[in-house]
PDB file of N, H, CA, C and O in Angstrom:
ATOM      1  N   UNK A   1     -53.515  -4.736 -21.665  1.00  0.00           N
ATOM      2  CA  UNK A   1     -52.440  -4.878 -20.692  1.00  0.00           C
ATOM      3  C   UNK A   1     -52.323  -6.347 -20.296  1.00  0.00           C
ATOM      4  O   UNK A   1     -53.326  -6.986 -19.978  1.00  0.00           O
ATOM      5  N   UNK A   2     -51.079  -6.895 -20.313  1.00  0.00           N
ATOM      6  H   UNK A   2     -50.264  -6.376 -20.570  1.00  0.00           H
ATOM      7  CA  UNK A   2     -50.905  -8.314 -19.962  1.00  0.00           C
ATOM      8  C   UNK A   2     -51.180  -8.553 -18.482  1.00  0.00           C
ATOM      9  O   UNK A   2     -50.960  -7.683 -17.639  1.00  0.00           O
ATOM     10  N   UNK A   3     -51.664  -9.751 -18.193  1.00  0.00           N
ATOM     11  H   UNK A   3     -51.842 -10.458 -18.877  1.00  0.00           H
ATOM     12  CA  UNK A   3     -51.922 -10.058 -16.781  1.00  0.00           C
ATOM     13  C   UNK A   3     -50.612 -10.435 -16.086  1.00  0.00           C
ATOM     14  O   UNK A   3     -49.571 -10.593 -16.724  1.00  0.00           O
ATOM     15  N   UNK A   4     -50.694 -10.570 -14.794  1.00  0.00           N
ATOM     16  H   UNK A   4     -51.540 -10.441 -14.276  1.00  0.00           H
ATOM     17  CA  UNK A   4     -49.507 -10.806 -13.976  1.00  0.00           C
ATOM     18  C   UNK A   4     -48.757 -12.072 -14.398  1.00  0.00           C
ATOM     19  O   UNK A   4     -47.530 -12.074 -14.488  1.00  0.00           O
ATOM     20  N   UNK A   5     -49.490 -13.125 -14.650  1.00  0.00           N
ATOM     21  H   UNK A   5     -50.488 -13.124 -14.577  1.00  0.00           H
ATOM     22  CA  UNK A   5     -48.861 -14.395 -15.030  1.00  0.00           C
ATOM     23  C   UNK A   5     -48.036 -14.234 -16.307  1.00  0.00           C
ATOM     24  O   UNK A   5     -46.918 -14.742 -16.396  1.00  0.00           O
ATOM     25  N   UNK A   6     -48.587 -13.532 -17.289  1.00  0.00           N
ATOM     26  H   UNK A   6     -49.495 -13.120 -17.217  1.00  0.00           H
ATOM     27  CA  UNK A   6     -47.864 -13.324 -18.550  1.00  0.00           C
ATOM     28  C   UNK A   6     -46.596 -12.500 -18.327  1.00  0.00           C
ATOM     29  O   UNK A   6     -45.554 -12.783 -18.917  1.00  0.00           O
ATOM     30  N   UNK A   7     -46.691 -11.503 -17.492  1.00  0.00           N
ATOM     31  H   UNK A   7     -47.538 -11.273 -17.013  1.00  0.00           H
ATOM     32  CA  UNK A   7     -45.516 -10.677 -17.211  1.00  0.00           C
ATOM     33  C   UNK A   7     -44.418 -11.494 -16.539  1.00  0.00           C
ATOM     34  O   UNK A   7     -43.243 -11.389 -16.893  1.00  0.00           O
ATOM     35  N   UNK A   8     -44.812 -12.300 -15.575  1.00  0.00           N
ATOM     36  H   UNK A   8     -45.766 -12.385 -15.287  1.00  0.00           H
ATOM     37  CA  UNK A   8     -43.834 -13.121 -14.857  1.00  0.00           C
ATOM     38  C   UNK A   8     -43.179 -14.121 -15.792  1.00  0.00           C
ATOM     39  O   UNK A   8     -41.980 -14.378 -15.686  1.00  0.00           O
ATOM     40  N   UNK A   9     -43.949 -14.682 -16.699  1.00  0.00           N
ATOM     41  H   UNK A   9     -44.923 -14.473 -16.785  1.00  0.00           H
ATOM     42  CA  UNK A   9     -43.400 -15.662 -17.650  1.00  0.00           C
ATOM     43  C   UNK A   9     -42.369 -15.049 -18.593  1.00  0.00           C
ATOM     44  O   UNK A   9     -41.556 -15.771 -19.168  1.00  0.00           O
ATOM     45  N   UNK A  10     -42.393 -13.742 -18.756  1.00  0.00           N
ATOM     46  H   UNK A  10     -43.054 -13.155 -18.289  1.00  0.00           H
ATOM     47  CA  UNK A  10     -41.416 -13.064 -19.620  1.00  0.00           C
ATOM     48  C   UNK A  10     -40.071 -12.875 -18.915  1.00  0.00           C
ATOM     49  O   UNK A  10     -39.063 -12.586 -19.560  1.00  0.00           O
ATOM     50  N   UNK A  11     -40.060 -13.037 -17.603  1.00  0.00           N
ATOM     51  H   UNK A  11     -40.879 -13.272 -17.079  1.00  0.00           H
ATOM     52  CA  UNK A  11     -38.830 -12.868 -16.839  1.00  0.00           C
ATOM     53  C   UNK A  11     -37.939 -14.098 -16.953  1.00  0.00           C
ATOM     54  O   UNK A  11     -38.431 -15.204 -17.177  1.00  0.00           O
ATOM     55  N   UNK A  12     -36.633 -13.911 -16.801  1.00  0.00           N
ATOM     56  H   UNK A  12     -36.234 -13.012 -16.620  1.00  0.00           H
ATOM     57  CA  UNK A  12     -35.740 -15.078 -16.747  1.00  0.00           C
ATOM     58  C   UNK A  12     -36.018 -15.877 -15.468  1.00  0.00           C
ATOM     59  O   UNK A  12     -36.560 -15.335 -14.505  1.00  0.00           O
ATOM     60  N   UNK A  13     -35.650 -17.149 -15.458  1.00  0.00           N
ATOM     61  H   UNK A  13     -35.210 -17.589 -16.241  1.00  0.00           H
ATOM     62  CA  UNK A  13     -35.961 -18.026 -14.310  1.00  0.00           C
ATOM     63  C   UNK A  13     -35.507 -17.491 -12.954  1.00  0.00           C
ATOM     64  O   UNK A  13     -36.224 -17.648 -11.965  1.00  0.00           O
ATOM     65  N   UNK A  14     -34.332 -16.862 -12.887  1.00  0.00           N
ATOM     66  H   UNK A  14     -33.750 -16.734 -13.690  1.00  0.00           H
ATOM     67  CA  UNK A  14     -33.866 -16.374 -11.591  1.00  0.00           C
ATOM     68  C   UNK A  14     -34.754 -15.249 -11.068  1.00  0.00           C
ATOM     69  O   UNK A  14     -34.985 -15.159  -9.862  1.00  0.00           O
ATOM     70  N   UNK A  15     -35.257 -14.387 -11.956  1.00  0.00           N
ATOM     71  H   UNK A  15     -35.070 -14.460 -12.935  1.00  0.00           H
ATOM     72  CA  UNK A  15     -36.153 -13.324 -11.524  1.00  0.00           C
ATOM     73  C   UNK A  15     -37.549 -13.865 -11.203  1.00  0.00           C
ATOM     74  O   UNK A  15     -38.241 -13.336 -10.334  1.00  0.00           O
ATOM     75  N   UNK A  16     -37.950 -14.911 -11.904  1.00  0.00           N
ATOM     76  H   UNK A  16     -37.387 -15.341 -12.610  1.00  0.00           H
ATOM     77  CA  UNK A  16     -39.229 -15.556 -11.571  1.00  0.00           C
ATOM     78  C   UNK A  16     -39.179 -16.089 -10.146  1.00  0.00           C
ATOM     79  O   UNK A  16     -40.158 -16.008  -9.404  1.00  0.00           O
ATOM     80  N   UNK A  17     -38.037 -16.631  -9.777  1.00  0.00           N
ATOM     81  H   UNK A  17     -37.242 -16.698 -10.380  1.00  0.00           H
ATOM     82  CA  UNK A  17     -37.861 -17.148  -8.410  1.00  0.00           C
ATOM     83  C   UNK A  17     -37.941 -16.010  -7.388  1.00  0.00           C
ATOM     84  O   UNK A  17     -38.513 -16.180  -6.311  1.00  0.00           O
ATOM     85  N   UNK A  18     -37.372 -14.854  -7.724  1.00  0.00           N
ATOM     86  H   UNK A  18     -36.908 -14.715  -8.599  1.00  0.00           H
ATOM     87  CA  UNK A  18     -37.451 -13.691  -6.834  1.00  0.00           C
ATOM     88  C   UNK A  18     -38.897 -13.233  -6.654  1.00  0.00           C
ATOM     89  O   UNK A  18     -39.325 -12.890  -5.552  1.00  0.00           O
ATOM     90  N   UNK A  19     -39.637 -13.235  -7.758  1.00  0.00           N
ATOM     91  H   UNK A  19     -39.290 -13.513  -8.654  1.00  0.00           H
ATOM     92  CA  UNK A  19     -41.050 -12.847  -7.687  1.00  0.00           C
ATOM     93  C   UNK A  19     -41.802 -13.822  -6.790  1.00  0.00           C
ATOM     94  O   UNK A  19     -42.607 -13.412  -5.954  1.00  0.00           O
ATOM     95  N   UNK A  20     -41.539 -15.103  -6.965  1.00  0.00           N
ATOM     96  H   UNK A  20     -40.885 -15.436  -7.644  1.00  0.00           H
ATOM     97  CA  UNK A  20     -42.189 -16.137  -6.142  1.00  0.00           C
ATOM     98  C   UNK A  20     -41.872 -15.915  -4.664  1.00  0.00           C
ATOM     99  O   UNK A  20     -42.766 -15.968  -3.820  1.00  0.00           O
ATOM    100  N   UNK A  21     -40.590 -15.665  -4.352  1.00  0.00           N
ATOM    101  H   UNK A  21     -39.864 -15.622  -5.038  1.00  0.00           H
ATOM    102  CA  UNK A  21     -40.182 -15.419  -2.960  1.00  0.00           C
ATOM    103  C   UNK A  21     -40.891 -14.189  -2.389  1.00  0.00           C
ATOM    104  O   UNK A  21     -41.337 -14.189  -1.242  1.00  0.00           O
ATOM    105  N   UNK A  22     -40.987 -13.146  -3.210  1.00  0.00           N
ATOM    106  H   UNK A  22     -40.625 -13.145  -4.142  1.00  0.00           H
ATOM    107  CA  UNK A  22     -41.624 -11.914  -2.746  1.00  0.00           C
ATOM    108  C   UNK A  22     -43.111 -12.134  -2.477  1.00  0.00           C
ATOM    109  O   UNK A  22     -43.641 -11.647  -1.478  1.00  0.00           O
ATOM    110  N   UNK A  23     -43.771 -12.850  -3.348  1.00  0.00           N
ATOM    111  H   UNK A  23     -43.341 -13.246  -4.160  1.00  0.00           H
ATOM    112  CA  UNK A  23     -45.196 -13.132  -3.155  1.00  0.00           C
ATOM    113  C   UNK A  23     -45.403 -13.959  -1.892  1.00  0.00           C
ATOM    114  O   UNK A  23     -46.329 -13.697  -1.125  1.00  0.00           O
ATOM    115  N   UNK A  24     -44.552 -14.952  -1.672  1.00  0.00           N
ATOM    116  H   UNK A  24     -43.800 -15.165  -2.295  1.00  0.00           H
ATOM    117  CA  UNK A  24     -44.653 -15.760  -0.455  1.00  0.00           C
ATOM    118  C   UNK A  24     -44.431 -14.895   0.786  1.00  0.00           C
ATOM    119  O   UNK A  24     -45.107 -15.072   1.800  1.00  0.00           O
ATOM    120  N   UNK A  25     -43.488 -13.964   0.703  1.00  0.00           N
ATOM    121  H   UNK A  25     -42.940 -13.820  -0.120  1.00  0.00           H
ATOM    122  CA  UNK A  25     -43.237 -13.037   1.808  1.00  0.00           C
ATOM    123  C   UNK A  25     -44.478 -12.195   2.093  1.00  0.00           C
ATOM    124  O   UNK A  25     -44.869 -12.031   3.248  1.00  0.00           O
ATOM    125  N   UNK A  26     -45.098 -11.660   1.036  1.00  0.00           N
ATOM    126  H   UNK A  26     -44.780 -11.794   0.097  1.00  0.00           H
ATOM    127  CA  UNK A  26     -46.297 -10.842   1.218  1.00  0.00           C
ATOM    128  C   UNK A  26     -47.431 -11.648   1.837  1.00  0.00           C
ATOM    129  O   UNK A  26     -48.143 -11.152   2.710  1.00  0.00           O
ATOM    130  N   UNK A  27     -47.598 -12.881   1.393  1.00  0.00           N
ATOM    131  H   UNK A  27     -47.019 -13.284   0.684  1.00  0.00           H
ATOM    132  CA  UNK A  27     -48.661 -13.726   1.944  1.00  0.00           C
ATOM    133  C   UNK A  27     -48.406 -14.045   3.413  1.00  0.00           C
ATOM    134  O   UNK A  27     -49.326 -14.028   4.231  1.00  0.00           O
ATOM    135  N   UNK A  28     -47.159 -14.332   3.735  1.00  0.00           N
ATOM    136  H   UNK A  28     -46.412 -14.346   3.070  1.00  0.00           H
ATOM    137  CA  UNK A  28     -46.814 -14.645   5.127  1.00  0.00           C
ATOM    138  C   UNK A  28     -47.018 -13.428   6.020  1.00  0.00           C
ATOM    139  O   UNK A  28     -47.527 -13.542   7.135  1.00  0.00           O
ATOM    140  N   UNK A  29     -46.615 -12.259   5.519  1.00  0.00           N
ATOM    141  H   UNK A  29     -46.201 -12.167   4.613  1.00  0.00           H
ATOM    142  CA  UNK A  29     -46.752 -11.022   6.284  1.00  0.00           C
ATOM    143  C   UNK A  29     -48.220 -10.693   6.550  1.00  0.00           C
ATOM    144  O   UNK A  29     -48.564 -10.096   7.570  1.00  0.00           O
ATOM    145  N   UNK A  30     -49.048 -11.083   5.639  1.00  0.00           N
ATOM    146  H   UNK A  30     -48.769 -11.568   4.811  1.00  0.00           H
ATOM    147  CA  UNK A  30     -50.478 -10.767   5.741  1.00  0.00           C
ATOM    148  C   UNK A  30     -51.210 -11.667   6.728  1.00  0.00           C
ATOM    149  O   UNK A  30     -52.204 -11.260   7.330  1.00  0.00           O
ATOM    150  N   UNK A  31     -50.720 -12.884   6.891  1.00  0.00           N
ATOM    151  H   UNK A  31     -49.913 -13.215   6.403  1.00  0.00           H
ATOM    152  CA  UNK A  31     -51.387 -13.807   7.808  1.00  0.00           C
ATOM    153  C   UNK A  31     -51.125 -13.386   9.238  1.00  0.00           C
ATOM    154  O   UNK A  31     -50.047 -12.890   9.565  1.00  0.00           O
ATOM    155  N   UNK A  32     -52.092 -13.580  10.065  1.00  0.00           N
ATOM    156  H   UNK A  32     -52.968 -13.982   9.800  1.00  0.00           H
ATOM    157  CA  UNK A  32     -51.968 -13.167  11.465  1.00  0.00           C
ATOM    158  C   UNK A  32     -51.049 -14.120  12.211  1.00  0.00           C
ATOM    159  O   UNK A  32     -51.212 -15.339  12.152  1.00  0.00           O
ATOM    160  N   UNK A  33     -50.101 -13.557  12.899  1.00  0.00           N
ATOM    161  H   UNK A  33     -49.968 -12.567  12.947  1.00  0.00           H
ATOM    162  CA  UNK A  33     -49.178 -14.362  13.703  1.00  0.00           C
ATOM    163  C   UNK A  33     -49.821 -14.673  15.046  1.00  0.00           C
ATOM    164  O   UNK A  33     -50.585 -13.873  15.585  1.00  0.00           O
ATOM    165  N   UNK A  34     -49.499 -15.840  15.574  1.00  0.00           N
ATOM    166  H   UNK A  34     -48.878 -16.490  15.136  1.00  0.00           H
ATOM    167  CA  UNK A  34     -49.980 -16.201  16.899  1.00  0.00           C
ATOM    168  C   UNK A  34     -49.289 -15.310  17.925  1.00  0.00           C
ATOM    169  O   UNK A  34     -48.061 -15.255  17.978  1.00  0.00           O
ATOM    170  N   UNK A  35     -50.063 -14.628  18.723  1.00  0.00           N
ATOM    171  H   UNK A  35     -51.061 -14.673  18.679  1.00  0.00           H
ATOM    172  CA  UNK A  35     -49.498 -13.723  19.712  1.00  0.00           C
ATOM    173  C   UNK A  35     -49.203 -14.493  20.988  1.00  0.00           C
ATOM    174  O   UNK A  35     -50.063 -15.184  21.533  1.00  0.00           O
ATOM    175  N   UNK A  36     -47.975 -14.357  21.448  1.00  0.00           N
ATOM    176  H   UNK A  36     -47.276 -13.795  21.005  1.00  0.00           H
ATOM    177  CA  UNK A  36     -47.580 -15.011  22.690  1.00  0.00           C
ATOM    178  C   UNK A  36     -47.215 -13.951  23.714  1.00  0.00           C
ATOM    179  O   UNK A  36     -46.768 -12.856  23.370  1.00  0.00           O
ATOM    180  N   UNK A  37     -47.408 -14.289  24.948  1.00  0.00           N
ATOM    181  H   UNK A  37     -47.771 -15.178  25.227  1.00  0.00           H
ATOM    182  CA  UNK A  37     -47.065 -13.368  26.025  1.00  0.00           C
ATOM    183  C   UNK A  37     -45.556 -13.353  26.220  1.00  0.00           C
ATOM    184  O   UNK A  37     -44.872 -14.349  25.984  1.00  0.00           O
ATOM    185  N   UNK A  38     -45.060 -12.222  26.647  1.00  0.00           N
ATOM    186  H   UNK A  38     -45.615 -11.413  26.838  1.00  0.00           H
ATOM    187  CA  UNK A  38     -43.649 -12.073  26.929  1.00  0.00           C
ATOM    188  C   UNK A  38     -43.283 -12.925  28.143  1.00  0.00           C
ATOM    189  O   UNK A  38     -43.892 -12.815  29.207  1.00  0.00           O
ATOM    190  N   UNK A  39     -42.279 -13.772  27.959  1.00  0.00           N
ATOM    191  H   UNK A  39     -41.784 -13.862  27.095  1.00  0.00           H
ATOM    192  CA  UNK A  39     -41.821 -14.605  29.069  1.00  0.00           C
ATOM    193  C   UNK A  39     -41.021 -13.772  30.040  1.00  0.00           C
ATOM    194  O   UNK A  39     -40.140 -13.015  29.633  1.00  0.00           O
ATOM    195  N   UNK A  40     -41.318 -13.901  31.314  1.00  0.00           N
ATOM    196  H   UNK A  40     -42.034 -14.515  31.644  1.00  0.00           H
ATOM    197  CA  UNK A  40     -40.524 -13.219  32.333  1.00  0.00           C
ATOM    198  C   UNK A  40     -40.187 -14.164  33.480  1.00  0.00           C
ATOM    199  O   UNK A  40     -40.058 -13.748  34.631  1.00  0.00           O
ATOM    200  N   UNK A  41     -40.050 -15.426  33.147  1.00  0.00           N
ATOM    201  H   UNK A  41     -40.156 -15.764  32.211  1.00  0.00           H
ATOM    202  CA  UNK A  41     -39.732 -16.405  34.184  1.00  0.00           C
ATOM    203  C   UNK A  41     -38.294 -16.245  34.691  1.00  0.00           C
ATOM    204  O   UNK A  41     -37.915 -16.866  35.684  1.00  0.00           O
ATOM    205  N   UNK A  42     -37.513 -15.434  34.029  1.00  0.00           N
ATOM    206  H   UNK A  42     -37.820 -14.929  33.222  1.00  0.00           H
ATOM    207  CA  UNK A  42     -36.141 -15.165  34.446  1.00  0.00           C
ATOM    208  C   UNK A  42     -36.072 -14.026  35.467  1.00  0.00           C
ATOM    209  O   UNK A  42     -35.027 -13.811  36.081  1.00  0.00           O
ATOM    210  N   UNK A  43     -37.164 -13.304  35.651  1.00  0.00           N
ATOM    211  H   UNK A  43     -38.013 -13.479  35.152  1.00  0.00           H
ATOM    212  CA  UNK A  43     -37.161 -12.122  36.527  1.00  0.00           C
ATOM    213  C   UNK A  43     -36.677 -12.496  37.924  1.00  0.00           C
ATOM    214  O   UNK A  43     -37.144 -13.472  38.510  1.00  0.00           O
ATOM    215  N   UNK A  44     -35.751 -11.724  38.443  1.00  0.00           N
ATOM    216  H   UNK A  44     -35.372 -10.931  37.967  1.00  0.00           H
ATOM    217  CA  UNK A  44     -35.212 -11.952  39.786  1.00  0.00           C
ATOM    218  C   UNK A  44     -34.093 -12.972  39.829  1.00  0.00           C
ATOM    219  O   UNK A  44     -33.565 -13.254  40.905  1.00  0.00           O
ATOM    220  N   UNK A  45     -33.718 -13.529  38.696  1.00  0.00           N
ATOM    221  H   UNK A  45     -34.146 -13.300  37.822  1.00  0.00           H
ATOM    222  CA  UNK A  45     -32.698 -14.585  38.683  1.00  0.00           C
ATOM    223  C   UNK A  45     -31.318 -14.085  39.107  1.00  0.00           C
ATOM    224  O   UNK A  45     -30.484 -14.874  39.552  1.00  0.00           O
ATOM    225  N   UNK A  46     -31.073 -12.786  38.975  1.00  0.00           N
ATOM    226  H   UNK A  46     -31.751 -12.145  38.614  1.00  0.00           H
ATOM    227  CA  UNK A  46     -29.759 -12.250  39.340  1.00  0.00           C
ATOM    228  C   UNK A  46     -29.786 -11.497  40.670  1.00  0.00           C
ATOM    229  O   UNK A  46     -28.873 -10.732  40.982  1.00  0.00           O
ATOM    230  N   UNK A  47     -30.831 -11.722  41.435  1.00  0.00           N
ATOM    231  H   UNK A  47     -31.572 -12.343  41.182  1.00  0.00           H
ATOM    232  CA  UNK A  47     -31.030 -11.016  42.701  1.00  0.00           C
ATOM    233  C   UNK A  47     -29.838 -11.195  43.658  1.00  0.00           C
ATOM    234  O   UNK A  47     -29.494 -10.283  44.409  1.00  0.00           O
ATOM    235  N   UNK A  48     -29.233 -12.351  43.618  1.00  0.00           N
ATOM    236  H   UNK A  48     -29.512 -13.092  43.007  1.00  0.00           H
ATOM    237  CA  UNK A  48     -28.133 -12.629  44.542  1.00  0.00           C
ATOM    238  C   UNK A  48     -26.899 -11.761  44.274  1.00  0.00           C
ATOM    239  O   UNK A  48     -25.998 -11.692  45.110  1.00  0.00           O
ATOM    240  N   UNK A  49     -26.857 -11.104  43.121  1.00  0.00           N
ATOM    241  H   UNK A  49     -27.589 -11.160  42.442  1.00  0.00           H
ATOM    242  CA  UNK A  49     -25.714 -10.263  42.779  1.00  0.00           C
ATOM    243  C   UNK A  49     -25.951  -8.781  43.065  1.00  0.00           C
ATOM    244  O   UNK A  49     -25.073  -7.958  42.805  1.00  0.00           O
ATOM    245  N   UNK A  50     -27.110  -8.434  43.592  1.00  0.00           N
ATOM    246  H   UNK A  50     -27.823  -9.103  43.803  1.00  0.00           H
ATOM    247  CA  UNK A  50     -27.459  -7.015  43.750  1.00  0.00           C
ATOM    248  C   UNK A  50     -26.512  -6.266  44.683  1.00  0.00           C
ATOM    249  O   UNK A  50     -26.328  -5.059  44.526  1.00  0.00           O
ATOM    250  N   UNK A  51     -25.909  -6.955  45.650  1.00  0.00           N
ATOM    251  H   UNK A  51     -26.058  -7.935  45.779  1.00  0.00           H
ATOM    252  CA  UNK A  51     -24.985  -6.286  46.562  1.00  0.00           C
ATOM    253  C   UNK A  51     -23.570  -6.181  45.992  1.00  0.00           C
ATOM    254  O   UNK A  51     -22.760  -5.391  46.477  1.00  0.00           O
ATOM    255  N   UNK A  52     -23.278  -6.970  44.973  1.00  0.00           N
ATOM    256  H   UNK A  52     -23.936  -7.611  44.579  1.00  0.00           H
ATOM    257  CA  UNK A  52     -21.947  -6.972  44.374  1.00  0.00           C
ATOM    258  C   UNK A  52     -21.797  -5.960  43.237  1.00  0.00           C
ATOM    259  O   UNK A  52     -20.718  -5.401  43.040  1.00  0.00           O
ATOM    260  N   UNK A  53     -22.871  -5.727  42.494  1.00  0.00           N
ATOM    261  H   UNK A  53     -23.747  -6.181  42.654  1.00  0.00           H
ATOM    262  CA  UNK A  53     -22.805  -4.908  41.292  1.00  0.00           C
ATOM    263  C   UNK A  53     -23.889  -3.827  41.305  1.00  0.00           C
ATOM    264  O   UNK A  53     -24.944  -3.993  41.917  1.00  0.00           O
ATOM    265  N   UNK A  54     -23.604  -2.706  40.608  1.00  0.00           N
ATOM    266  H   UNK A  54     -22.748  -2.571  40.110  1.00  0.00           H
ATOM    267  CA  UNK A  54     -24.659  -1.724  40.366  1.00  0.00           C
ATOM    268  C   UNK A  54     -25.549  -2.300  39.267  1.00  0.00           C
ATOM    269  O   UNK A  54     -25.192  -3.293  38.634  1.00  0.00           O
ATOM    270  N   UNK A  55     -26.684  -1.692  39.046  1.00  0.00           N
ATOM    271  H   UNK A  55     -26.975  -0.885  39.561  1.00  0.00           H
ATOM    272  CA  UNK A  55     -27.582  -2.225  38.018  1.00  0.00           C
ATOM    273  C   UNK A  55     -26.933  -2.205  36.637  1.00  0.00           C
ATOM    274  O   UNK A  55     -27.130  -3.129  35.847  1.00  0.00           O
ATOM    275  N   UNK A  56     -26.163  -1.164  36.341  1.00  0.00           N
ATOM    276  H   UNK A  56     -26.002  -0.414  36.982  1.00  0.00           H
ATOM    277  CA  UNK A  56     -25.481  -1.087  35.053  1.00  0.00           C
ATOM    278  C   UNK A  56     -24.408  -2.159  34.934  1.00  0.00           C
ATOM    279  O   UNK A  56     -24.288  -2.815  33.899  1.00  0.00           O
ATOM    280  N   UNK A  57     -23.628  -2.336  35.997  1.00  0.00           N
ATOM    281  H   UNK A  57     -23.725  -1.804  36.838  1.00  0.00           H
ATOM    282  CA  UNK A  57     -22.600  -3.377  35.985  1.00  0.00           C
ATOM    283  C   UNK A  57     -23.228  -4.758  35.836  1.00  0.00           C
ATOM    284  O   UNK A  57     -22.714  -5.611  35.112  1.00  0.00           O
ATOM    285  N   UNK A  58     -24.337  -4.964  36.523  1.00  0.00           N
ATOM    286  H   UNK A  58     -24.754  -4.271  37.110  1.00  0.00           H
ATOM    287  CA  UNK A  58     -25.021  -6.253  36.445  1.00  0.00           C
ATOM    288  C   UNK A  58     -25.574  -6.505  35.038  1.00  0.00           C
ATOM    289  O   UNK A  58     -25.550  -7.630  34.538  1.00  0.00           O
ATOM    290  N   UNK A  59     -26.068  -5.445  34.419  1.00  0.00           N
ATOM    291  H   UNK A  59     -26.087  -4.531  34.825  1.00  0.00           H
ATOM    292  CA  UNK A  59     -26.561  -5.587  33.049  1.00  0.00           C
ATOM    293  C   UNK A  59     -25.420  -5.999  32.114  1.00  0.00           C
ATOM    294  O   UNK A  59     -25.582  -6.891  31.281  1.00  0.00           O
ATOM    295  N   UNK A  60     -24.279  -5.349  32.258  1.00  0.00           N
ATOM    296  H   UNK A  60     -24.147  -4.624  32.934  1.00  0.00           H
ATOM    297  CA  UNK A  60     -23.118  -5.694  31.432  1.00  0.00           C
ATOM    298  C   UNK A  60     -22.634  -7.105  31.730  1.00  0.00           C
ATOM    299  O   UNK A  60     -22.276  -7.846  30.815  1.00  0.00           O
ATOM    300  N   UNK A  61     -22.622  -7.480  32.999  1.00  0.00           N
ATOM    301  H   UNK A  61     -22.913  -6.879  33.743  1.00  0.00           H
ATOM    302  CA  UNK A  61     -22.198  -8.823  33.392  1.00  0.00           C
ATOM    303  C   UNK A  61     -23.137  -9.881  32.804  1.00  0.00           C
ATOM    304  O   UNK A  61     -22.682 -10.911  32.306  1.00  0.00           O
ATOM    305  N   UNK A  62     -24.439  -9.623  32.862  1.00  0.00           N
ATOM    306  H   UNK A  62     -24.808  -8.786  33.266  1.00  0.00           H
ATOM    307  CA  UNK A  62     -25.409 -10.570  32.343  1.00  0.00           C
ATOM    308  C   UNK A  62     -25.190 -10.783  30.843  1.00  0.00           C
ATOM    309  O   UNK A  62     -25.277 -11.912  30.359  1.00  0.00           O
ATOM    310  N   UNK A  63     -24.905  -9.706  30.107  1.00  0.00           N
ATOM    311  H   UNK A  63     -24.835  -8.789  30.500  1.00  0.00           H
ATOM    312  CA  UNK A  63     -24.607  -9.837  28.675  1.00  0.00           C
ATOM    313  C   UNK A  63     -23.337 -10.652  28.462  1.00  0.00           C
ATOM    314  O   UNK A  63     -23.252 -11.473  27.549  1.00  0.00           O
ATOM    315  N   UNK A  64     -22.358 -10.409  29.318  1.00  0.00           N
ATOM    316  H   UNK A  64     -22.427  -9.742  30.060  1.00  0.00           H
ATOM    317  CA  UNK A  64     -21.114 -11.161  29.262  1.00  0.00           C
ATOM    318  C   UNK A  64     -21.381 -12.657  29.483  1.00  0.00           C
ATOM    319  O   UNK A  64     -20.879 -13.496  28.736  1.00  0.00           O
ATOM    320  N   UNK A  65     -22.160 -12.979  30.493  1.00  0.00           N
ATOM    321  H   UNK A  65     -22.568 -12.298  31.100  1.00  0.00           H
ATOM    322  CA  UNK A  65     -22.469 -14.372  30.815  1.00  0.00           C
ATOM    323  C   UNK A  65     -23.262 -15.053  29.711  1.00  0.00           C
ATOM    324  O   UNK A  65     -23.105 -16.248  29.464  1.00  0.00           O
ATOM    325  N   UNK A  66     -24.115 -14.277  29.051  1.00  0.00           N
ATOM    326  H   UNK A  66     -24.243 -13.306  29.252  1.00  0.00           H
ATOM    327  CA  UNK A  66     -24.910 -14.834  27.940  1.00  0.00           C
ATOM    328  C   UNK A  66     -24.089 -15.017  26.692  1.00  0.00           C
ATOM    329  O   UNK A  66     -24.465 -15.778  25.801  1.00  0.00           O
ATOM    330  N   UNK A  67     -22.956 -14.318  26.617  1.00  0.00           N
ATOM    331  H   UNK A  67     -22.651 -13.700  27.341  1.00  0.00           H
ATOM    332  CA  UNK A  67     -22.095 -14.435  25.442  1.00  0.00           C
ATOM    333  C   UNK A  67     -22.411 -13.418  24.375  1.00  0.00           C
ATOM    334  O   UNK A  67     -21.992 -13.579  23.229  1.00  0.00           O
ATOM    335  N   UNK A  68     -23.151 -12.360  24.726  1.00  0.00           N
ATOM    336  H   UNK A  68     -23.492 -12.230  25.657  1.00  0.00           H
ATOM    337  CA  UNK A  68     -23.485 -11.310  23.738  1.00  0.00           C
ATOM    338  C   UNK A  68     -22.391 -10.269  23.659  1.00  0.00           C
ATOM    339  O   UNK A  68     -22.501  -9.317  22.886  1.00  0.00           O
TER     340      UNK A  68
END
């Protein structure tokens, strides 16, 4: 049975590039990512609007203001 390198060399260049990309993806996925804490420094930033809007309205407004 041919080894991996020989099999890859039989592929056309564009497919060899796909194999390379896939291997890089697998290697990246395997490495441990630096874990960061969830930022919540925005908490309470919309407090001044609590009397104007319901929580649902405020959620929709916040998305509107963010441009989402």
